[in-house]
N, C-alpha and C positions, 0 to 999 in steps of 0.2 A: 503493500500500499503506500503511494507516494503522499507527501505533505507538501503545501504551498510554501514557498521561499518568502518570508516577510517578516518585519518586525527584528527583534533581536535574535532571530534563530540563529544558532550555532552550527554549522554543519560539520562533518568530521575532518579533524586536522590534529596535528601534534602541536600543542600550546605549551609554552616554558616560561614561567616566570622569570625575568632577568632583571639584572641590575647595571645600570651603566655609570661608569666612574668618568668625571670631566677632569680636565688638567688642573682645575683649581680644587680638586680633591672632594667633590660632591658625589653622592650617590644619587642616581635618578632611577626610579621604578618603573618597569615596563614589562611587555610580554612579546613573546617572538611566537607567530603561528605559521606553521609550513603545511604543505601537503601532507597527507597521512602516509601514504604508501610510495612516493615518487619524490625526487629532488624537485625544486621548485625551478621555473624558467626564467623568474625575475623577481625582483622585490620592490616592495614599496615601503618606505621609510617615511612615517607619517608625523605631521608636524600638526598640533591640535590648535584650535582656536583660544582666543585671549582668555587666559585664566582668571584675571580679575573680573571677566563678564561670564564665567562660569565655563570656560574652555577646558578640556581635560582629554586624557587617552581614551576616555569612553564617550567622548563626543558622538553623536549618533551615526553620522556617516562613516566615522573612522572605525568604530565598534562594529559596524555591520561589514565594513571591508575586510576586518580581521576574521569575522564570522563566517563570512561566504567565499571569499575568492580563493584562499588556499585549495579549496574542494573544487570549486566552480571554474577557475583559471590558472591553477597551478602556480600561484603567487606565494611568495613568503611576505608577511607582513609584520612589520616592527613597528608597535607603537609604545610610547613612554610619555611621562610626565616631565615637562620641562621644570627647572628649578622653582621650588617653592609651590607646585601645583600638586594637589590633593585629589584622589580618586578612591574607590573602593580597593584597587590594587594596593594603596598606601601613598604615602607623601614624599615627593623628592626633596632632598636637603636643598638648602639655600633659599633664596628669595627672588622673586619676580624683579626683572631688571629692564623692562620695557623694550626687550628685543636687542640689547647689547651684550650683556655677559651670556645670552642665550646662545651666542657663536660657538661657545664651548660645549653647550649641549648637542648642538648639531654634529660637532666635531666627534663628541663622545659617540654618538649614534652610528656615525660612519666607521668610527674605529671599530665598533663591534661588527658591523657588516662586512668589514676586511678581515678580521680576525675569524669569522665563521665561514669565510669564503662565499657568502651569499651572493648569487649573480644578478648581474644586469640591475643595479639600483637605480631607483627613481626617488627624487624627493616629491612626496604626496602633502601640500599644506593647504590647510582651511583657514580663511580668513587671516588671523595673526600669523599662523603658521606659513601662510604665503610670503609674508614680509620675510621670515626666516630663511626660507627657500631661496628667495631672490637675492637678498644681502649677501648670503654666506655659500649658496650652492655651488658657485664657481670653484670655491676652494677646494672640492671633492671631485673624487672619481664617479660622476653620475652619468647616467645616459640623458637625464633630463630633468625637468621640474613640471610638475603638474599642479596647476592652482586653481582652488575652489574658491570662489568669490573673495577675489582678491581685493582689499580695501584700499591698498596703497598710501596707507597713512604714514608708515614709518620708512618705506623704501623711497630713497630720493631719485630724481630724474637721472642722474649720473649712474646710479646703481642698476636703475633699469636698462640705460643705454650700453652698460658695460657687457650684457649679453648679446650685443650686434655682433654678428660674424663668429660666434661661439658655436661649435659645432653640436652641441648638445641642445636637446629640444626644450621649447618653452611652449606649454600649451594651458591655456587658461579657459575656464567654464565661467561665463559672466551671466547671472541671473538677469531675467528682463526687469525684474522689480527689486533689484539689489538695494539695500539700504545706504550703500556707500558709493559703489563704482557700477553704473549700468553700462549697457554695451557702446552707445556712443562715446562716453567718457573713456572707456578703456581703449577704444581705437585710438584716442588722443595720447592717451598716457602710454602705450604700448608701440607708438609710431615709431620710435626709434629703434625698435627690433624687427626688422622687415620680414623676418623668417617665423616670427611668433604666430602661433596658431590660436586665435580668439574663436570660442564657439559660445554664441548667445544662445541662452536656453529660454525659449518662450514659457512665460508664466512663472520661471523661477524665482525664488527668493533666496536670500542670504543665508539662511538656516537649512535649506533643502528638507523642509518637513514634509513627511508623507511618503507613502511606499512608491508612487509614481516618480517622485524626483529622485528619491533613492537609488531607484532601478536606472533612471536615466544617468545619474552621476557614475554610479559602477560600471555601466555599460561603456561610457566614454572613457573612463580610466582603463578598462580592458582593451578597447579599441587602439590605444595608445602603447600599452605595454605588452600584450599577449593576444594581438587581434585574432588569432588562430582559435582562441577559446570562445569565441561569439559564435551564434547568439546564446548568451546566458540562458540557461533553463529557468523555469519558473517554478519548477517543482523537484523534490529529492525523495529518490533517486530521480535522475533526469529520466525523461521518457526515452526509450530506445529507438 
C-alpha cells in the first residue's frame, strides 16, 4: 500500500546527528541524511532562514528536503543550526552575528562535506541563508548556489557582481509575492551576473507555505542538482 508524500513525512534514509566545529571553536549541531542503500549523487548543504525571525535547521522546506530527497533523488542533505540557533536537535554554541561570523559556520559545513567525501556539493540557501551562500560560497568548492527567496539585504552589489564569470551556477527562485524581493526587482539586482538563472514562481510567497509550493521548490532543486530523478513521485513507494 502506498502513501501520499506530503507534510513532514520522512522517507527511508540513513540519518546521523552530527556536530560541526568552527575555526573559532564553536560546536554547531546538525544532521546528515543520505540515501538508505546507495551512495548519493550530489549534496545539498542547507543554510536556513534568519534565526532571529524563527529560522533554523527545521524550517519546513529544509526539513522536507532532508525528509524526502535522499529517497526520491539520491541526494545527501546536510542541515545545521548556525551559531546561536536553537531547534529540537539542540542549540549551536555562540551568538547570532548578522551574517559576519557565520562565514565560519559555512566553512565548517564545507569542511565536513570534504572530510566525508560527499559528492557534488551545492549551497542551498533560504532567505537569510541565501545571503550566506552569496557572500561566502565562492570561497568553497561547490557546484553552485541555489537561492530560495533571496532578500539581498546583507549581500552588497559588489558581492553579487563577484559571481559574474564564475563557472559555478547561480540559480534563484523568486516568489511572485515575496515580502522583500519580487521578480522585477530581482532582475535588476542580479543583472550583474549575466549567467544567473532567475525562476519567477507564480503565486509564490517568501515562506513557501503549503504542499503545492513545497513540491514546486523541491522539483526545481532536483531539476538543477539531479534532473535524472524527475519527475518526483507523489506516493511512496513510487508507482512502478
